[in-house]
N, C-alpha and C positions, 0 to 999 in steps of 0.2 A: 666522746659522747657528742651527739649533734645538738645544736642549739635550736630550741623551738622558735618558730617565726609566727608573729601575729599578723603578718601581711595578708595572708589568704582570708582569715576570718574577718579582718577589717574590710577587705575588698568585697567579700560576700555580703557583709552587713550593709555596706554602702549601696551595693546593687539592689538588695531587697528593699532598702529604704527608697531608692529611686523608683523602683517598680510600684511600691505602695503609693508614693507621691503622685506618680503618673496616673495610677488607677483612681485615686481620689479626685484629681483634676478632671479626668475624663468623666467620672461620675457626676461631678458638679455641672459640667457642660451638658451632659445628657439629661440630668434632672431639670435644668432650665428649659430644655427643648420640650420635655414632657409637660411642664407647667404652661408652656406657650400653646401646646396643642396645634391644631390647624389654624387657629386664629378666628374661626367663624363660629365657635361654640358660644352658647349663652349659659348663664348661671342662674340657678334657682336656689334660694335659701329656704330650708325646711324649718319647721317650728323648733326642731332640736338644735338648730344652728348649723347643720351640715350644708355645704355648698356643693350642689350637684351640677356638673358640667353636662350640657345636653345639646343635641342638634335636632331641630324639628324641620324636616324638609317637606315642603308642600309639593303636591303633584304639579308637574310642569305643563301648563297649557301650551299649545293647543292639543297636545296628544292625550290629555286626560280623558279616560273613558268612564270615570265615575261621577255621579251627580254631586252637587254641592251638599255638604254635610255627611259625606261618606266617612266611615270609621277611620280613625287614625291607627296605624299599625304601631304598637308600643313594644319595643324590644328590651327584654330583661336579660342581661348577660349572665353567664355562668361564673363560677368562682375562678379567680386568677385570670380574668379576661376583661376586655374593655370594649368600648363602642366600636373600635376598629374591626372586631370580629363580625360585625353586622354589615360590613361594606357591600358584599355581594347581594344580600337580601335588600338592602336599602336601594341599590341600583336597579334591582329587578322590579321594584314598585314605583320608581321615580316618576313614571308617566301616569300612574293609576291612583295613588292615594298618598296622603301625608304619612311620614314615618318619623317616629320619635325614638331616638337612641341616646343612651346616656351612660356615664360611668358612676357606679355606686360610690358612696362616700369612701374616700381613701384611695381610689384608683385614678390614674391619669391626672386631669386637672381638678377633679373633685376633691374636696377637703372634708375630713371628718372632724367636727368640732363639738360633737355631743360628748358631754362629760360622763354620761352613764355608760355602763358596760354594754358592749355590742350584743344584740340578740337578733335572731331572724325576724322577730316581730318589729324591731326598729327598722330593719331593712325594708320590710313590707310597708311600714308607715311612710318612709321616705318615698317609695315608689308611688303610693296612693296620693301623697301630697303633690308630687311632681305632676302626675297625670291630671289631677283636678286643677292645679294651678296653671299648667301650660296648655292643656287641651280644653279647659273650661267645661262646657256642657256637651262637648262633642262625644259621640260614641267611639269606643275603642275596641280593638282586637288585641289581646295580650299574647305576645309570642315570647316564650322563655326557653333558654337552653340550659340543660344540666340543672344545677342548683337554681338557676333562674326560672326553670319550669315550675319547681315547687313553690318558689316565692310568688310566681304569677297566680298559682292556685290559691295561695293564702291571701292574695290581694283581691280576690273576687268579692269578698264580704265588704271591705271598706270602699270598694268601687262599684257596689251594686247599683244597677240602674244605668251605668255607663258602658259596661262590658257586654258586647254582643256575642263574643266567642273567645276561646283560648286555644292556642296552638302550641304544643309542647314538643321540644326537640330533645330526645333522649333524657327526659327529666329525672331528677332525683326523687326518691320515695322515702318518707320518714321511717319506714320499717325495713329499709334495704340492708342494714347491717345485721339485723336479727334474722332475716329470711334469706339472705344470699351470702354464702360462704365466700364467694369471689369478691363481693363488695367489702366484706369484713376484712379480708386479707389486703385488699387494695387500700383500705383505710389505714392499716398499720404502716404500710409503705409510705403513704402520703404524710402521715404524722411524723415519720422519721425525716423525710426530706424537708418538710417545712420547719422543722426544729432548727435547721442549720442555715437554710438559704437566706432568710431576711437579714441576719447579722452579716453573713459573708458579703452580700451585695451592698449592704450599708457601709462596709469597710472598703468598698471600691473594687470588689472582685467581680462585678457584673460582666466585665469584658471577657472573663474566662468562661462564662456559660457557653455551652455548645450552641452554635447558630441554629435557631429553630427553623426547620424546613418549611413549616407552615407560613412563615412570613412571605415567602416567595409565591405562595398561592394567592395572596391578596392582590387587589388592584395595585398597580405600580405606585400610584400617588398615596397609598396608605402604608407602604412597606417600611419606610424610614421611621415614622413615628411609632409604628407597632413594634419594631425592633428596639427602639429606645425605651418604650414602656416595658418590654420584656426584661430588659437589663436594669431597670430602675428599681430602687429599694422599695418605693411605695407599693408597687404591684405585689411584691412578695410579703410585705408587712400586712397589707390589707388581706391578702389571701390567707396568711397564717391566722389572722384574727378571725376571719370568717370560718375557716376550717375548724378551729378549736371549738367555736360555738356550735357549728353544725354537727360535729361528731358528738359533743356533749348532749345536745338536744335530741338527736336521733337515737343515741344509745340509752337515753333515759326511759324510753318507751312511753313517754307522756304524749307523744304527738301521733295523730292519725291523719289520714287524708281529710282535708276540710270538705264541707258540703260543696258539691259541684253543681252550680245553678245555671250554667250556660253550656252550650255545645262545646265539646272538647275534642280537638283533633290531635293525634300524637304521631310524631315521625320518629322512628327509631333507627339507629345505625345498625346495619346488618351484622357487623362484627360483634356488637354488644350482645345481640340475641344469640349469635352462634356460640359465644363463649360462656354465656350465663343464662341458663334456662330460667332460673329463679327470677332474675331481673326482667326477663321477657314476661314472666307471669305478673310481676308488679305493674308493668306497663299495661298489660291487658286489663288488670284490675282498675286502673285509672280510667281507661276508656269505658269500661262497663259501668262505672259509677256516675257517669255524666248522663244528663237527660238525652243527649244525642252524642254519640262518640264514634270515632273512626280511627283506625290504625293503619299507618303506612310504614313499611320496613324498606329502607334503601339498602339493597344488597352491596356487599363489598366495601363499605365505608366504615371508618372508625368514628368514635364519639366526636372528636373535634372536627373531623372532615365535613360533618353535616353543614357547618356554617362556613368553613374556610375553603371548601372546594366549590368552584363555580358550577360545575355540572350538578352536584348534589343540591346546591342552593336553587338551581333552576327547577329541580323536581319539587323542592319545598315550596317555592313560590307558586307553582301550579297547583299543588295540594291546597295551599291557603286559599287560592282563588275559588277552586271548586268546592271546598268544604264550607267556606263562608258564604257562598252564593245564596243558599236558602235563607240564611240569617239576614242578608241584605234585602231579599224580596219580602220577608216578613216585616222588616223595618219600614220598607217603602209603603206596604199596605197599611201599617199602623199610622204612619205620619203623613201619607198622601204625597210623598215625594215622587220623583221621576221613576220610571220603571227600568232603567238601565240595569242590565244583568252584571253583577259584580264578578261573574266568572269570565267576562269578556276580557281578552288579553290586550295588553298595551302594544302599541307599535314597537317594532324592534328598534332599539336605540343604537 
């Protein structure tokens, strides 16, 4: 009879222990890099105690084509995304107007210290406080992607008097689960994925995530940090928290589109509309509910490509210029400011 040997189990256990230790050490170093960010971000503390990391980039003279007091472009990110996702759009407007991008509480360098349960209303409150605190009395144009598009619409009320227009990029709709079978099925898949990812990444397994192809679409100086954020536990923990709340609030049936009091432009991913006619209908409904609305569908792109693909962002930037030009002219007439046309394009950088 052969004698059982414990050598192999012990060796396998030691190997797994070494892999786990290496993963945790890698996670620690990655997390430190995420908390450092680019090093040029500033922090705004909200009344709830949240610390929001943001960048406000002013237009670079002498190439600026917009008059003093031109609206600030305020970027509201989607779920499981950070300010890095706005890199191409921020660059597209760097010679034209100020751009404010930030990480919602819990993402990137931002910290969530609010002791109350997270709600979409609390995210909107953070956004409104950041805009009023950082932009003061300057006019703003809200630009939101995915869930950020819906949050931007919710922010119209607390920011009334400051917002001249809103531009939504493939925005979420509070009735999408009830009216789109495709969105309802996707919600079930996302719920399953986010049930496991935060803990797995927290245990040091972030390095095992497949390399996201979209990181290489970003400007080169944004890629390293974006990859670190993608593999950091904070991103997935914040995303899971936001998703649980979003799904609960949307499925409750208690939410409808808020009153749209400013012009609303909507840019949709062509692939989204091709696969889901119901969602296309929801987008059309948003445009129709605005006092002035316009819809642009960018053919051949997916939901995330709208922001992460440089060519798609170029189309979005041009849409923002042309759509908001009448708003700028109206503002100039009301305030007596210069008559520069906000549709005038910036010099190529």
